[in-house]
GULOMI-652503 format. One record per residue: x negated, y negated, z of N, C-alpha, C in turn. Coordinates in pm, whole numbers, plus 50000, padded with zeros to 5 digits. Atoms other than C-alpha are relative to their C-alpha. Example, Ala and Ser with C-alpha at 12.3 -4.5 7.8 and 13.67 -1.06 7.14 Angstrom:
BEGIN
499115011950000487705045050780499104988050000500825011949994486335010650714500774989150073
//
This chain:
BEGIN
500064995750140710993749817808499265013349990500654987150016710103785317700498634998649936501335000050060706453792317620500055007549867500004994050133706093799117248498705008149983501214992050019703673827817170499194995049880500855003350114700743823016936500295009749886499834991050114700713838316588499355013450026500724987549971698163863816707500815008850094499194992349905700423874216995501215006449931498874994550075703363878716758499565012049916500494989150083701303900116521499655012250085500334988749912700033921416810501285007250045498744993849958703623927216930500605008649889499424992750114704823937516584499215012749972500844988450023701853960916543500255010950102499824990349893702493977516880501455004950011498584996649989706293978416842500674999749862499495000650138707093986716476501505002049987498564997950006710673996216563500804988750066499335011449934711433963316746499524987149935500575011250076710703937816476501044989849956499005010250031713973919016443499684987350079500315012749932713823882216540500505000050145499484999749862716003888616845499145008750091500894991549921713653916716956498754992350041501205007849971710673893416931500314989250103499615010449905712533865717113500195005850140499784993749871713543889417392498695003950066501284995749945710003902617430499234988550064500765011449950708603867717488500884990450083499125008049917711593854317684500404986849938499655012450070712513828417422501514998949988498565002250003715983813817453500334986149948499505013250036718053784817329499274993949882500615007650109716413757917116498625004949963501354994950029713033775017143500015010149887499914990450110714303800516892499684993349866500315007350125713923773516623498495000249976501464999750013710173771816694499515014049963500374986350034709953809816680500285002849853499644997950142711733810116345498974993449909501015007150080709243784216215498695008149996501234992149997706283805616329500105012449912499824988050081707713836616164499964996849852500035004150141708243818015837498584996749955501395003250032704663805315847499185012849982500714987350013703343840515906500405007249871499534993950125705483852515616499354993149880500595007650111704193824715387498515002849987501444997350002700603832915485499695014449961500204986350044701133869215386499775009850113500224991049887700773883515739501215008850028498764992749977704393894715753500825000449873499044999450110707053905615508501385001650061498654999349946710703899315582500815010349924499104990150058712993928715523501334998950073498725003449937716583918415590499734991250121500165008649883716363906115951498815004450086501164995749923713113922816058498734996049929501315003750056709433915016004499065011750018500904988549995706863941415916498684996549937501325001250060703223944715829500135002149849499804998850145702963939315449499325012149938500634988150056700653969315398501035011249993499004989550018702633998815267499385011749925500464988350074702314032815109500344998349853499675000550143702134035814730501115009949967498914990850038704954053714543499555014549989500564986450003702664084114503498875000550101501014999649895700504095014796499725014350043500364987149942698674124214953500555000750142499364998349870700594137215256499595013550061500224987449931700034164015518501265003550079498814995549929703014183915642499665002150147500274998949856703204181016021500885010550065499164989649945705804208116067501414995350023498595003749980709554209016134500264994950141499585004549868711264191016420501025009950054499064990749937713874206616648501215002949912498884997950092716474202516371499605007449874500484992850118714304220316115499564991249886500445009150106713474189015911498474999449996501455000750018709964187515766499564985449992500575013550007707934156015828498565000949952501375000450051704624145215681499344987050041500735012349971701934120015755499114996349883500885004350110700054099115496498545001150042501404997949966696354107915488499154987749972500805011850035695254073915356500734987250037499315011949953697234048715560498974989150030500965010949985695374015415540500584988050073499375011449933697833992815718499504998050142500435003249864697173976016048501025004250104498954996349906700483986316204500025014950026499834985949969701754019716327500255007849871499864991650119701574047816071501475003049973498584997650030704924051515891500385014750010499474986449990707114082215934500575004149865499584995250132707744103015620500785013150017499184987850001710564128515585499845006849865500144992450125709924155815328501345006149962498724994850051712994164615116499695011149899500334989150093712494199214960501115002449898499064995250100714134211414642500085015150009499834985549994715414246614597498855007349932501074993450075712594254214353498614997750060501305002849940709804240914579499485012350073500564989149920707394266114733500164997050149499895001849855707594271715109498794992450051501075008149944705554245915299500045000950152500094999549855704314246715655499034989850052500895009649936702334226015902498585001749948501384999850049698924216715764499874999749850500065000450147699824219415395499864985549953500185013250059698634189815191500704999649865499255001150124700814177514907499794986349937499875012850069700974150314646501504997649987498565002549998704374134614698500394986749939499455012550049706544108114538500894994150109499375006149883707774083814803501094990049961498935009850014710954063614833500214993150134499765007649876711424035915091501455001650041498634999149949714484040915311500174989950113499695009749895716184016815547501155005150084498914996149911718444021715846499885014150053500224986549950716944055815933498894999750105501084999449903714524067816199498675003749934501254998150076711934073715923499924989149894500235011350091710414048815677500015004049852500084995250138709954070215363500595014049992499664986250033711354101215201499105004549886500984995050096709034123114996500545012049924499724988450085709564147014706498685005849951501234993250040706974172714605499684997849852500534999550136704914166514293499275013249982500674986949996702604195814372499255001250132500784997449880700754211814656498534998449968501435002250021697134200714688499275013350017500794987749991694664228814625500585011349919499434989850087697004248414402500394993549868499635005150133697584244214030500535011649918499484988350069699804272713915500234997549853499765001050143700004279413546501494998349974498605002650031703234266613392500375005949865499534994150125705344281313117501374994349969498695004250050708294269712907500505011049909499534989150083710464296812760501485002750019498594995949994713834313812714500135011250102499794990149894715114333413014500885011349950499224988250034716324368912955500285007850128499604993849875718274384513241499785015149993500194985649988717354419713356500555004550135499484994849875718454442713637499134995950118500915003549892715354433713841499904984950023500105014549992715704396213785500044994149861500025005050136714594385213444498614999149942501265002550068711864377713194500094986649928500075012550073710724346013026499215002449872500684999150130709874346112656499504986049966500545013550023707504316312604500324995049859499755005650133708264292612318498704996349930501295002950064704544286512255499765009949888500254991250114703614300011914498915010250030501134991249974700384314912049500215009550116499774991649884701924331812353500465013949956499664986450043702024369712315500555008450114499514992449887703164380212664501194993250065498885005349924706394376612850499604998850147500235001849857706614366613217501135006850077499024993049919708364387313483500474991150115499425008349895710744369613724500775008950097499314992149898711874385414052501424994750019498615003649983715534384914146500224987750086499855011749913715004358614416499244987949950500795011150055712954336014188500574994749869499405004250129715394330213899500584986050004499445013549985716724297214041501394999249936498664999750058720134308313909500044999449849500065001050147718984308913547500915010449935499124991250076721424324113296499295004949874500614994150119720584346213002500084990449882500065008750116719474325912701499674985650030500335013849964718704294112895498514997149978501385004550003715554274412838499614996150142500405002649861713624272713166498544995650006501385002849962710484258213316499675009150116500394990949893708544281613540498524998250029501405000249965705234285113718499585013650050500534987249958703014314413799500275001950149499594997549861704154331014121499145010450069500844989949937701454356714187499315008649897500714991150093699384384714035500985007749913499164992550093700654407813765500925009650075499024991149940703764427413844500085013049923499794987450071705254458613693499714998349852500314999850144704144467713340498934989849964501125008850029701194444013374500384986049957499575013450041703264412713313499734990050112500215010249895702384380413497501334996150062498795003949929704904369413759500214985049992499685014250008706704336313741501184997050090498865005049923709134315713947500624988649922499325010550075711734294613768500064987450086499995012749927711374258113872500994990049942499045009350060713794241313633500815006749892499124994750102716804251313424500364988949903499775010350101717114232113099501215003049913498784996850074720194249812963499725004949859500084996150141720754255612593498694994749941501255004850061717404254212406500184988549902499755011250092719074230012165500584987950071499425011149925720394207612444499024988550012500875011849995719054172112483498875001050102501014999649896717154179612805498775007849958501124991850045714964204512619499234993649885500555005750123714164181612326498544996150014501375005049988711004164912455499025011350031500884988849970709574197312595499675008049875500254992950125709994214212260499034992149912500915008350080708264184612089498575000950054501334998949939705364187012336499315012649954500594987450039704794223412253499855001149848500044999450146705564219611882498784992749945501105008050050702884192911838498685002650073501244996249932700334208912069499454989450093500455010249905700224180912325499725006650134500314993449872698394193312638500814993850113499165005349893700794190112931499755006750135500364993649873699194212013201498524997550024501395003149969696004201013373499285012550051500794988749950693274227313428499714998550149500235000049856692434237213786498894990550041501145008349958689064219413795500334985149988499605013950014690694187013675500864995750119499155002949885693344188313946499164999250128500834999949880690744197014210499154987350009500815012250002688564167714103500844987750034499115011249968691514143714116500375000050148499614999249859692494156414461498884995750094501135004149915689004149414595499774985050000500225014450012689194112914491500534992650122499635008449887689364087114769500124985549954499885014150038690404050514756498664992950003501255007550009687574027314651500064988250097500055011149906686484002114914499414987549939500475013150045685053967114897498524999949965501444999950021681393977214882499654998649851500435002450138679763963614565501044993149914498925006350075682933944914466500304986150055499545013149955684303909914480501375001650065498714999349931687193904814721500994990649932498985007750073690133893714504501385001750063498714996849939692843903414752500854987750030499225012249975693843867314812500624994249873499415004750125694643861714444501385006549982498664994150018698413866514384500175006149861499964993150128697893890214091501235009149998498764992250003701363903414010500035009049876499784991350115702303932313783501414997449947498705001750066705143928013532500145011249898499854988050081706383960113369501485002949975498614995650012709563977513250500535004650136499414996749870711973984813534499795014450040500194985949967711344022313509498545004249998501434996750005707524020313501499575006850128500524993049883705734044413732498554996350028501385004249977702214031713683499844985549956500245014150028700883996313675498494998149981501455001150021697523991513509499544985849969500435013750024697543953713453500764990450091499405010549915698193923313673499474986649954500445013150049697943886113606500354988950098499805011949917697793852013770499454988149921500475012050070697413816613632500244987750087499825012749930696993781813771499354988849918500585011450072696103747013650498514999350027501455001349987692403741513587499684987050074500375011849921690913717813845498794992749943501155006550063687963709313618500474987049934499565012850061688333672013534499664999149852500345000150142686703679013200500945008249914499044991850074689583702013102501424996250041498705005149959692643680613164501135007449928498874992650056695873699913114499685014549970500404986250027693943732613092500455009650109499534989649908694553765313274498905010350024500804988349968692753793813445500935012050002499194987950008694163828113362499165011850049500624987749952693243859513555500805011949948499384987250036693963894013411499175010950068500694989249927693083923313639500535013449951499664986950055693023958913508499505010950095500394989049913692903991413708498635005449963501374995250023689314003313748500005015349995499934985450017689864038613618498605006149995501374994850014686134042413546499395003550134500534996849868685474043213920500375014150042499524986749964687374076313939499725010449891500224990850113686854091613592498634996949944501395002750038683104093313542499595008149878500414993250123681324103213218499565014350026500414986049991680964140713171500745008250103499264992749896683304150013458501155007949938498854992350048686204174513429501154990749965498965009850029688614145013446499734992949869500385007150123686714127713167500245008949878499824991050114686744158212940501485001849967498574998250025690494163012986500644987249946499465012750048691244125912937499654997949853500415001450140689264125712614500795009649912499244990050075691024157412498501414994949970498635005150018694454141312550500014987049922500125012450076693334107612417500884988750048499045010149958696374089512551501165006850069498744995049946699594093712745501035000149888498924999150099702684103612546501324997650072498775004449933706044087812629501245004749925498724995550052709464103312579501124993450082498925006349924712904090512687500205005850140499724993749871713014115412976498765003950079501204995749929709384121813070498764993649938501295004750049705764111713032499005011450013501134991049990702834134312952498774991250022501055009849971700054114813127498625004449955501394997050034696404112513027499245004450124500664996949874695404115113394500995006350097499094994049901696844135813682500694989450085499205009249918699454120013910499194993550112500815005449890696904115514188499304987249959500655012250051695194089513968501014990849933499135008650080697824077013722501114993850082498915005449922700564072813980499604994950136500415003749865698464065814288498754991349998501235007649976694814055614312499684989849892500315009250110694554038813971501154990549967498855008450030697944021813980500044988150095500065012449922698103985614099501314997650073498735000849929700973991214338500044987950092499755011449912702473963414543499505002750142500414999349861700813957214878498935010050033501014989749976698073983414833498664995449941501315003750057694333975714793499645009349885500344991950117693213987314449498774994449930501195003850076689953987014254500424994849863499645005750129690043965813940498774994149932500945008250076687993949813666500834988349947499215011950032689233914213621499224990749909500625010150085688563887413363500644986550032499545013649973688813850513448499784991949873500085007050128689583829613139500444985550014499695014349999689543792113099500494995949862499475004750128691753777312827500304985150011499665014349998692393741412726501504998349985498575003150002695753724012702500715005549877499394994950123696323737412350499745014949980500114985550006695493773812430498695005549949501304995050045691903775812303499225005450120500824994549892689733798712518498654993149999501265007349988686763778612644498905008850057500994991249937685023804812857500715011650067499444988849923685503837513037498885007250073500984992049925683773860013289500715012250058499444987449948684283895713410499525002450142500274997749860684403906913772500495013950039499564987049946684503941113940500434997650145499515004249871686693936414242500995009550065498944993149927689283948114492501164990250014498845008850000692783933314461501145006350081498774994849938696143936814635501164991649946498905007250065699203927614434501104996950101498905003549909701873908514629501365004849951498694995950052704643921014399499855007849871499864992650126705443946814132501384996549945498745005150054708093929913920500285006049863499674995750136709953939113604500414988049915499835011050094710483918013294501294992150024498715006749992714153910513345500084990850122499875008549881713873897413702499044988249994500915011350019710873875913611500654989449913499345009550090712783860313323501174993050069498895005949925715833855013544499514989350097500535009549902713703837613806499594986949934500475012050069712113813513559501174992449939498815006550056715523806713406500914994150106499235006449894716803795513745500855009150084499204990549922718303827413892499105010250071500914990649932715663842414125500755009150096499454991149897716383872114349499114999250124500755000649875714993879214695498515002749978501404996550026711783893614547499264988849927500685009950084711043865914298500074985850054499845013849952712233835114488498744994450065501205005649938709073831514703498854997849901501095000650097706913834914388500294990749883499595007150122708843814014136499154987649974500725012750020707173780114188498495001850000501454998949982703713791614294499325009649905500634989650083703123821714067500635001049862499344997250128705733826613794499974988149905499965011550089706133791613656498614996149948501345002450056702343785913629499605010049892500254990050106702153818313429500634995549868499305004250120704733805113184499374987349940500635012150051702993771313158498745003449923501214995750070699723788313065500365007249870499594992850121701563810712818500444990449890499585009850100703103780612644498804993949927501225004950066699583767712579499445010549906500484989250087698583801612439500855001149875499134999350117701583800312207499634989449896500515010050096700183768512054498845005849920501144993950068696973787111977500455011149907499474989350085698953816311841500584994349871499445006450118700793792811606498934996149900501105003550091697473781311463499355012549941500664987750046696093816711439500875007649900499044993650090699233830311267499835015349992499964985450010699213867411361501305004249934498824995050069701723888811175501195000150096498865002249912705153880511317501215007849950498894991650042707433909911242501144999550101498824999849914710973910411379500655013749988499514986350003711613947211446500435004050141499534997049864713793953711753499685014350041500354987049946712833982811977501235006750058498834992549952715384010012053499825004250146500004995049862716294019912408501035011350010499134988449985717724054912464500195002650149499694998049858719474059312800500585014050018499584986349974719894094612939500645001050137499474997149867721974108113225499145010750066500814990549925720704133013483499865013349928500074987550075721424162213250499214998749871500775002150121719384146712971500844996549880499125003650111722384137212759499934985049975500065014250036722244104212571501324993450033498785007449964724724080012724500174987449917499905012050083723884049712511498704998049924501155004050081721564036812242500164985249970499905014450023720823999912225498634994749959501275006350036718133975612119499554991050114500545007549887715883960612384499924985149967500155014450016715973923312435498524996350005501375005149999712733905312354499994987250081500025011349910712213882012647498684992649993501255007449991709643854712693499035007150095500874992649908708333876212980499205010649927500734990350082707413903212726498884993149922500975007150083705663878112502498844994650084501045005349909703793863012798498955010850027500954989249968702253896312900499225004149876500694996350124701433904812538498874990149970501035010050031699533871912488498855000450101501054999049900697643875512816499115012249973500774987850026696623911012725499144998549874500785002450122695523900712374498784991550032501125008749964693373873112521498945007650078500954992149922691783897212770499265010049911500654990650093691093922512492498954993049914500975007950077689393895512285498774997050086501125003249910687273885312586499105012150020500804987949982686153921412637499125002649878500784997750122685093925312274498884989749986501005010650015683273891912270498855001850098501054997949900681383899612592499075011349959500824988550037680183933512468499194997249874500785004050118679153919012132498834991250042501065009149954677193891512309498905007550075500974992349923675493917212534499445011849920500504989650090674803940212236500225014050057499644987049943676583969312406500975007049906499074992850089678193996012183501365001850065498634998449951681963999812216500885005549890499014996350100685094011812039500914988149975499115011050039686933984411849501365005649962498694996950056690623984811770500024993649862500165004850137690483981811392501345000749926498815000250085693333971411163499634993049871500455005550127692323966910802501184994449920498945006350079694263946310547500635010149905499294990550086696813963010318499255002549869500594996850129695703980410000500684992149889499375007350112696343963009664501285006649952498824993050048698843990109569501214997150090498905002649907700933984809884500464985449992499645014150014700813947209838500834997749874499225001250124702063950709479501445004850022498654994849972704983971709604500804990050084499325010149918705793945209866500414988049916499665011250088705683918009600501235003149916498854996050081708143937609387501294999550081498835000449914710523941609679500414985650030499705014149973710243904709766500634993249879499495006150123710833894709403501445004249974498654995150022713903916909376501004994050097499145006049898715253900309691500084984949988499945014450021714703865209559498934992250073501085006849927711493857409751498685002049926501294999550068707853852709654498885002450098501264998249928704573866209788498904997049900500985004950096701793847309615498935010549970501024990750044699213866809416498744992349958501235006250048695603859909322499284991850105500715007049893694373847909663499665010050109500374991349888692713863209967501175000450097498814998749917695593876910170499714996450145500065003349857696123862110515501375002850060498724997549933698783869610774500944988249984499155011850018700043834010724500855001249874499244998150123701113843510368501195009450026498934990649969703123873010502501044993550092499065006949910704633851710778500904990249923499205009250081705773826610516501145007749931498984991650062707603854710337501065004050103499084995949895709143866810665500904988350043499225011949962710233831410756501024996449893499075003050109711803826110412501215009450004498934990149999713823857910456500824999650128499335000249870714803851010819501424994549988498625004350001718543848110864500785004349878499324995650121719333862510522500375014750012499624985950001720873896310439498805009049974501174992050035717453907510318498924999750108501035001749898715613898810641499455013350050500454987149948715523934510774499215007649895500734993450109714453948210435498584994649989501325006050014711553923510413499115003750119500784996149882710453931510769499535014549990500354985950012710553969110708498975002149890500934998550113708793966010372498624994650036501305005549958706073944110524499305009750094500594990249909705533969310802499445011949923500464988450077705253997710548498784996949915501185003550079702633978510355498724999850084501175000649912700343977910660499265013350006500794988049977697524002610713500155004250146499944995149862697344024211026498784994950076501125004449916695224009311306499285012250055500794988749950692434031211442498864994750087501135003449913689404031811676498695003649930501314997650063685824028811552498944991550068501095008149944682404016911676499564988849908500305010950093682203994411368501134989750007499025010849987683953960811379500444995149862499425004650126686183955011076501134990150024498995009949969688493930811258501395005750014498614995949985692183932211332500864990749915499255008150094694213919711035501324995350058498675003549952697643920611201499994989150105500105010249895696533899611498499194987949955500825010950054694343877211279498834997050094501135001449907691353883411507498775007149944501254994050048687723890111419499475010450097500554991149898686823907211747501115004550093498894995149921689293929711922499705014150048500184986749941689023959512159501085002250104499004997049899691513977012385499335001450137500585000649866690693969312749501065001350109498985002749897694023965412930500825012150045499174988549960695464001012960499195012750019500854988149986692824025713083500695011950066499284988649943695394046913271500595008649889499294992650104697064056812943499285000749866500744999450126694394051612670498525002250028501414997049979690944067112658499114989249939500785010850064689744039112427499684989050100500185010649901690204014112710499005004150107500984995049903688224036012949498584998749944501315001850064685324035412700499564985450011500335014349992685473997212694499664996250144500325002649860685523996113076498595004650033501354994849973682424017913090498944991449932500955008850069680743995712834499794987150079500135012149918681473965113051499195002750126500764996449880680103982913359498525001049967501404998750041676913991613173499404986449966500515013150043676563956713026499724990850119500175008649883676903940213370499135006450108500814993249898674833966013560500745002250130499154998749881677713973013800499885013650069500094986949937676884009513871499645010849901500404988550082676124044213741501175006249924498824994450065679664050313615500314993349867499825006550128679194030213297499675009049883500324992750122678614040912939498515003349999501394995549998675404061312912499414999249859500635000450134672854058912627500375012149916499674988050077673694094912530501444999949951498615000950045677364084912493500124992149870499915008750116676584060112216500165007849870499964992250124676044087011952501355006749978498724993150012679474102112025501174990649970498915009450015681464070111976500775001849869499344998150130682194076711608500995011650008499144988249989683574111411679501144997750099498965003049902685444099411987501084991249939499045008850065687074071611785500925007549905499204992150093688234096111518500985008950076499154990749924689554120511778501184992850065498895006649930691604095611981500924992849903499095005150103692954080111662500985010949957499144988750034694294114811579500995003150111499064997249890695774120411926501074989250008499015010850002697484086411900501075002849894499044996950106699084096611570500875012050038499244988249956700064130311717501114995950097498995004649904701874113012004501114992249931499005007950072703604088811768500995009049927499114990850074704974117511557500905007650096499204992749902706104137111864501094991150060499035009449944707814106312009501104997149898499015002850104709514098911676500945011949979499164988150017710714135011635500995001550115499134998949883712104134711987501124989949994498975010450014713924102011928501035004149895499074995550104715424116111607500955010750052499164989349946716694146711792501024994550100499075006049904718194126112073501114992349928499005007650074719944103511822500985009449929499124990450066721274133511631500965006350100499144994549897722604148211955501094989950041499065010649963724224115012042501104998449895499045002050108725894112611701500795012649965499364987450038726894149411677501475000650041498605000349956730134142011863500844990149919499285010250078731064115111607499995003249851499954995950140730934135111285501374996449942498785004650064733514121011044500254985250018499855014449979733224085511177499284992149892500635008950098732334056410951499074990250071501005009249944729274034311014499524990549891500655009350093727684004110856498495001350016501464999249995724004002610772499394993349880500745006050110721373992610524499085010549939500874990450067719444012510265498554996850036501375002049953715944017310407498975007849919500934992350082714444041610156500725006849886499424993450117715024056909815499015010349949500854989350051713674090009691500735007349889499414992550110714294114109406501185008550046498974990849948716474135709632501124993050074498925006849931718584108709792499644986350052500145013649949718974075909977499985000450153500075001049854717924068510337500734987350045499235011249945720194046210543499694998650148500195002949858719404029610875501314994250053498715004049945722574026611083499844988150093500085012249920723273993011245500125002650149499674998249858724654006011573498865006050081501004992649924721854029611676498594998849944501305000250064719014023511431499575013649950500324986550049719164060511340499894999949848500174998650144717994070410993500705012749952499314988550057720224093310786499785000749850500214997850143720054108010438501335001949929498894997750093722654104910164499435008449886500554991550106721844134909938500424995149862499735004850135721644126909569501285005949941498834993350059724334152209485501324994250046498755005249945726884133509698500244985349966499855014250031726394098609551500884998449876499125003150113729334088909334500345012149916499594989350091730464108909034499234999149867500805001250122727674102408786498555003850030501414996849985724034110808728499224987050022500805011849970721454086708874498545002149959501414999950040718064079008721499164993750112500885004949895715274074708977498814992749938501145008050047712794046608902499034998650117500934999949888709834053409130499284986750017500775012549993707954021509041500844988750058499125010649949710933998809110500665003850131499364995449879712224020309394501504998549997498555001650016715784021109259500615012549939499214990050071718514044409136500964992649909499085006450093720594035908831500985010349947498974991050047723904052008740499985001249849500074997750144723854068008393501234994849927498775004250065727474058908319500344985450028499555013349961728204027108511498884989650000501125009449992724694012108522499834994050138500115005149863725134006408895498595002150054501344999549944721823998709071500085001550152500144998249856721064011909419498564996850036501365004349967718083994609580499864997750149500305002149859716423988509915500724987650053499435011449931718153965710160501484997849981498575002250023721703968810027500825004550119499104996649892724503969210282500915011449955499194988450036726464001810290500945003550114499154993349903729324019010464499895014949971500204985650018728794056110521500895007750098499314990949908730594085510678498995010450047500914990149944728674108410913500505013949964499614986750045728784142710751499445010950089500634989749918726394161710977498944993750088501065004249909724124156311280499505012550071500564987649947721814184911379498984996950108500935003249892720214180311724498725008349997501184991449999717824209611675498914994549909500995005150095716134194111371499884984950001499995014650005717074157611420500534994549870499515004350130718594156711073501394993950006498705006750008721494133210994500364998649852499525000750138723464136910671501184990449992498975010450016725674108510544500665001149863499275001050127728254103010273500194985249970499945014150038728084069810087501424996349959498635004250028731444051710083500064986949922499985012750071730694016009973498624993949998501305006350021727793994909852500224985049990499825014549997727573957809935501474996050003498595003149981731233958410033500935005249893499174994950109732453974309707500015015249999499924985650012733714009909666499155004649883500834994750108731524032109450500855001949875499244997950125732624031909084500065014749966499844986050039733864064508943499415002149861500584996450129731624077608667500635012749947499414988150061732284107508445499375012850050500714988249955729964130908632500715006350118499414992849887730954156908885499334995750129500605003849873730344150809256498675006850026501264992749977727574176709246498884994349916501065006350078725664155508996499655007649874500324992450121725804181008710500884995349885499245004550115726984173908356501285008349985498754992550017730584183908264499805013049924500194987950080729334209108004499385011050085500664989949917727004226708250500965004950107499054996349896729684226308515501065009549943498994991750064732254240908270499445013749965500624987350038729824267808149499875009150123500164991949879729124279108507501355005450047498664995649960732844280708580500485011649913499594989250092733384302408270499295013050036500734988049962730634326508379500615006650124499374994749880732284330208720501315006849964498714994250041735664336508554499815013449930500274987550072734224363208320499585011050097500474990249902732504380308617501195005850078498834995749925735804381708803500865009449917499214991550088737594396608501499415013949988500654986950011734994424508470500265008350125499754992949874735434433208839501425005750004498614995649999739204435308796500205012149910499884988850094738904458408493499445012750061500604988149941736534482208679500885005650111499134995449890738914483608975501215007649947498794993650053741894493008756499705013949945500314986650049740054523008611500095010150113
//
């Protein structure tokens, strides 16, 4: 009988022979034949289950891997001229992976010894393990510019679109990247001033027509003054950052903390794990772990990174790009909880009972290693009985316990009664050129709700801990609606046949009762939109006024420090409260919390407006090819100048100008929010179903003009007024003046 190797011997072989890891290679190396292969297969499966190996098709490899973003050093070209690079922070136990660098035409020339920040893609079936694309060269941070390219005999010039820019940029003939006259381009500084004292630039990206979809988000970034270029000292500070080790931290690497995000997510700042509580005094209860990226370990108070993060306040998300709060070295690498990579975290362990009540919690500063980075759809598929290769090993041990704990939290949510609006989220899909290929509404899966409830619970735990330890922090505040907005909501509900009780202290349960009554009716969307509009804007403040929408007394943002400065403040407060190190909130920071809260509340609103404007422009571009088509929708707003309609298919908002509604004059009742026809008495009000024709869609402004065809299934009645909305007498008088003017011109000509 063949001698079966030990697990240690197998691991040593794989480590020393990373290119001979198929089962047959291992069997050949140890002389295993025949029935003994069954025992080898069993050993390999055990090593895989224990986390020592990861099966990839028919080979076994060390589970440590490189993150999607990493610092690399160019090692020089091979005999074929291909550039290779080596990772500078390889932490795996096996042989260092081989990385092929794939340059773009616009990339600067790189040579042996150059250090870069690269975006990595795993490849299979090649003689290298990863392919890398340049994000930027380490040690350089060229100034960037967005502008219109103007072709010249020597090459060209770039006229910046920034309002404050007063100088053009000179582009050499070999640095135009093929840009055509009038195109919108991205460029970066290419050297000292050239002829006529103009700064030199190299075109790095051609965006085409300035009104084209690919340029939309960039224009919004500049229009709203969102900082999108990191200063040199910020980049240099990020580049000096090194991975945090285990010193001073709890080792949480054995906890299967998985990340669950959208399929296109590039950063992962939260991970979770749950299991049944073994405490006999908490029968049917659960333990929930939520681990959050320890950004505070890299972004320390008063540093260049800290000043820039505070200035930005938050990341801004567009359909085609993200303007991050932190440089890629942190947001996409060191602070992101990538699969199979050790990462610093601050975790909260929460004990809940069988009905979802939180019994206790504790915070821990640790080092974790996520076994999997999953997306919502594949998690939901796995729990519904259709796992894939990634989720199958985790379904019973990790995913289903998460859902069991979430079901208990949903019981608690039912008792708490947070505001339960039903407002579907739009998804805009772009092709490589930035053109909108489809607009749809995202499915709301249980996987989404699970993560939301876990994050809410962790945020509550953070606020409660800091209150108990008397440590200042920034709360997420959401005050109750004003009496005026509530009265308007009551009027809308009454007109729709529903009731919102008056004369009592408003609770979210009262609003939920209204929403539930309207659910399934034609007025459901109207009631949801009207309820949302009655809400106040949430903001950040060091004073605790509670969170009305979530029906919570104590609430702070803790779970997204990669993309929100408010969460970084809460992390620092937790570090200070627990005495975990010198990177916590300092006494001198306490006095600035009020101003910081106001500032990041403003940056949040700025991002929301920029994102909304960009979405409007993309939708207008998408619809511009369908001018003249008919659409169904619902009236979402009424003003003195016209009627707003939300289209069913895309969720786009368009305006029906007052002058184009019917053939009569309409009286605007601001208090009731209605229009009434002067001749027919027809009432136009919120929520009515309409059919409209698309009259105009302007991608540059995002404006959509509509023509009203029918109301609640009936054609518009014909009144006695002109289509322009003017009285017959005034219309006739103006026509007579035009006729008289024409006659005078004719008489003068005949003389």
